[in-house]
C-alpha positions in Angstrom: 8.8 -6.8 -4.5 5.4 -5.3 -4.2 5.6 -4.8 -0.4 9.2 -3.4 -0.6 8.2 -0.9 -3.3 5.2 0.3 -1.2 7.3 0.7 1.9 9.7 2.9 0.1 7.1 5.3 -1.2 5.6 8.1 0.8 2.2 7.0 2.2 0.2 10.1 1.5 1.7 11.4 -1.7 1.2 8.4 -3.9 -1.8 6.5 -5.1 -2.7 3.3 -6.9 -6.0 3.2 -8.8 -7.0 6.4 -7.0 -6.3 5.0 -3.5 -3.4 6.3 -1.4 -0.6 4.0 -0.5 -1.7 3.8 3.1 -5.1 2.4 2.0 -3.4 -0.1 -0.3 -1.0 -1.1 2.5 -3.9 -1.6 4.9 -5.9 -3.7 2.4 -2.8 -5.7 1.5 -2.0 -6.4 5.2 -5.6 -7.4 5.8 -5.5 -9.8 2.9 -2.2 -11.4 4.2 -3.9 -12.2 7.5 -6.7 -14.2 5.9 
């Protein structure tokens, strides 16, 4: 759900907790690799 929602949002125009979606995506993907 979380990933699908993020992918459907515009990367630069949205933010979560003051971070843009592209940053959140990057952190999420990095966490998945661990």
